[in-house]
N, C-alpha and C positions, 0 to 999 in steps of 0.2 A: 189848497191853500200853499205848498213851496210850488208848486208854478206861478200862482198868482203874484209872492215875494218876489219871485227870480226875477219877474218882469221891472218889479223896483228897485233892484239891484244894481251899482254898479261893475262893469267886467268883476274887477279884484274881488268884489263880494260875494261872488255866485261859484256856486258847490254844486256838485251833481248830487252829491250826498242832503236834499233838500232838509232834513231832519238832523244836520251840520250843525245849524245855523240854531242859537236859543231863542233868535225873536220865533222865530217855525214852531218851534215845540211851546213856546209863550200861546201862540195866536191861537194853538191846536185847540189848547187843554184850555184856554178863554172861552172860544167859538163850542166847543163841548160842553163847558159847564152853561153855558146860555141858554144852546139847544134842549139838553135837560129839563133846566129850570123853566123852557116855554112849553117843553112837551111833556104832554103826560106816560106816553108810551116808551118802548125800546128805544133806543137810539144805537141804529148800527155806521161803524166807519171802518172799514176795509182799506185797511192801509199797510203795511210793512213794515213792525216795528220789532229792531232786533238788537238796538244795545241797550244791555240793561239798564245803564243812566238815564237812559230815556225813556224807559220805561218805568220808572219809578216817576222820574218829572212828569212823564201825562197818566198813565193809569192811576200812580199811585198820587199825583196831583188830583186828581179825578175822585178819588175814593178817599183823601182825606180829605175832599172840599163837600162828600156826603152824599156822592154820586156813584148809581150802583154801578159796577165794569163788572159783566162779566169777557174776561179778554180767552179770547182760542187762537193758537196759531196752526194754519196751515200749512202744512208741511206734503213733499214731497220730494221722490229722488231724485237725482242731479238730470238725472238722463229725460223725465218727465219735464222738469222745470222747464229745460232747454229746449224740449218740443215746447212745452208751450209759449215761453216766445218767441219763441219763432211762429208761431200763428198768430202774435202779436206784430209781429214785425220787428222785432226786433233784433238786430243781429248779436256775436259772440263778443263782442268791445263795446255791448251797451254795459248802462252800471248795473243794472239787472243781472245779465248773463256775467258780468264780471264778480259779482258779488254773492253766486249762490252758495259755495261752501263756506264762505264765513260765515253765513245767512244760516242757513242748516246748521251747523257748530254751536251758534248761539241761541236757536230756537228749543232744541236739546238740552241747554240747562238755565238753574232759575236763571231769572224768576220767571222766566216764561213756563204756562202752564196751558192747560186743556190743549193739549196737539191733536188735532186730527187728522191721519194721511192718508191725501186725497186721490195717491197715483191713479187709485181703480173705479172711484168714485162721482157720479155724476153730479152735476151744482144743485139738485134737488134732495138728495142725497143727503150729500152738505148740510144744506139748508133745513132740511128736517131734523138731522143730528143736534144742530147746532138750536134748532129751537126747544128741541124737549129735554136738552142738558140745560136751558136756561130758564124752561117752565111755562114756555110762551108754547100759544098754541099759530100754527097755520094751516093756510085753506088748502085743497088740494092744487096742486099745479093747472094752470090755465092750459089753452089751447094751445097756447105759442111757446109754454115751456117754462113759462116763469111765473113765480106767486104773487098774488096781490100783494100792496106793501101799503092797505091803509091802515092809520094808525102805527103806523112804524116811520118816525124820521129816519131819513136818510140823508147824513150829511152833506150838502151840497158845495160843490166851488161857488156858487154863487152867492151864499152866506159866508164863506170867506172870505170870498172877494167884495163883497159891504163890508165887514168887517174891518180886513185892511185900509179900503178906501176912507172909515172913519178917524183910522191912526195916522193917514202920513196927508 
């Protein structure tokens, strides 16, 4: 959603913190309400949400709309996060790298819940933990290492793009 909106904004409107714009948060919440309404199963939303105000707007807004939300804050040490960002080809000046400390500080304070320390956990174990905590059953890992996603809606960039296109 944030990258899609960035493409239609003029330069003065752009910011590297996609969530800083209230329009992004509003669109994200609207898209998730719609996906939850149309999809009978769980909806997985991987995103970095670290400002309490945005948490309330998104998570609180979804909950107030009657959408079940199980929120998990995946945390790791700054060294682990820097290593992971390097593997993603993000340098020390990237938004993510510059916000490691403030994001971690925020994620260890209210209202954030469900912290999972991922320093030494492989992705399948993180997925298994989240599934167990949310009362979901998942099939064993596939030969390629991933989990099947049948019955789970993963919010797609295309859904957000379509929603944004309808707004403009």
